[in-house]
C-alpha positions as CSV (number, residue, x, y, z in Angstrom):
1,M,48.9,149.5,108.6
2,G,46.6,148.1,111.6
3,L,46.8,148.4,115.2
4,L,48.3,144.9,115.8
5,D,50.6,145.4,112.9
6,N,51.8,148.7,114.5
7,L,52.3,146.9,117.8
8,K,54.4,144.0,116.3
9,A,56.5,146.6,114.8
10,K,57.3,148.4,117.8
11,L,57.9,145.3,120.1
12,E,60.4,143.7,117.6
13,P,63.6,145.4,118.7
14,A,62.4,144.5,122.6
15,K,62.0,140.8,121.4
16,G,65.5,140.6,120.0
17,K,66.8,141.9,123.4
18,V,65.0,139.5,125.5
19,T,65.9,136.7,123.6
20,D,69.7,138.1,123.9
21,L,69.2,138.1,127.6
22,A,67.7,134.7,127.5
23,Q,70.6,133.2,126.0
24,Q,73.2,135.1,128.2
25,H,71.6,134.6,131.6
26,G,69.5,131.3,131.1
27,D,71.1,129.5,133.7
28,K,70.6,132.5,136.4
29,I,67.0,132.6,134.9
30,D,66.7,128.9,135.9
31,R,68.0,129.4,139.2
32,G,66.0,132.3,140.1
33,L,62.6,130.5,139.1
34,D,63.6,127.4,141.1
35,K,64.3,129.7,144.1
36,V,61.1,131.6,143.7
37,A,59.0,128.4,143.4
38,R,60.7,127.1,146.6
39,T,60.0,130.4,148.7
40,V,56.3,130.3,147.2
41,D,55.9,126.5,148.2
42,E,56.9,127.0,151.6
43,K,55.0,130.1,152.1
44,T,52.0,128.2,151.2
45,K,52.9,125.4,153.2
46,G,53.0,122.8,150.3
47,K,49.1,123.6,149.6
48,Y,49.6,124.4,145.8
49,S,52.8,122.6,145.1
50,D,51.5,120.9,141.7
51,R,50.4,124.4,140.3
52,I,53.7,126.1,141.4
53,Q,55.7,123.3,139.7
54,T,53.5,123.5,136.7
55,G,53.9,127.2,136.6
56,T,57.8,127.1,136.9
57,G,57.7,124.3,134.2
58,K,56.1,126.5,131.7
59,A,58.1,129.5,132.6
60,K,61.2,127.4,132.1
61,G,59.8,126.3,128.7
62,A,59.0,129.7,127.4
63,M,62.6,131.0,128.5
64,D,63.9,128.1,126.7
65,R,62.3,128.7,123.5
66,L,63.3,132.4,123.6
67,A,66.7,131.5,124.3
68,H,67.2,128.9,121.4
69,K,64.9,130.9,118.9
70,D,67.9,131.4,116.5
71,A,68.6,127.6,116.6
72,Y,65.0,126.6,115.6
73,G,64.3,129.4,113.0
74,T,62.6,132.8,113.5
75,D,59.3,131.8,112.2
76,G,58.7,129.3,114.9
77,S,58.7,126.4,112.6
78,G,61.3,124.5,114.6
79,G,63.7,124.9,111.7
80,A,61.9,122.0,109.7
81,P,61.3,122.0,106.0
82,G,57.8,123.4,105.3
83,G,57.4,125.5,108.1
84,T,56.1,123.0,110.3
85,P,57.6,121.3,113.5
86,G,58.9,117.8,113.0
87,G,59.6,117.9,109.5
88,T,56.1,117.1,108.8
89,P,55.3,118.8,105.0
90,P,52.6,121.0,104.8
91,A,48.9,119.7,104.0
92,G,48.3,119.2,100.4
93,T,52.1,118.5,99.5
94,P,52.9,115.3,98.1
95,P,55.3,113.0,100.1
96,A,58.8,112.8,98.7
97,S,59.6,109.5,96.8
């Protein structure tokens, strides 16, 4: 077992806990992110507003993916057949007739 495999095995329980917390407290996390973004924007006098909004959006997106992981499948495939997002069949698979 390689170093990466060991690391994945050790982090798996934490990943489940983070997912549970994101599901339970997603609304609080969103409000907290908005509050921090507002505070930082005020402190920087709007100089980095676009970057702050981009970062906040990415953080919310990551949190949403964690919170809704079970709804989309555990392999990150979006729950789509064939293991790819949007239901696109894997390459080399003939289309269903």
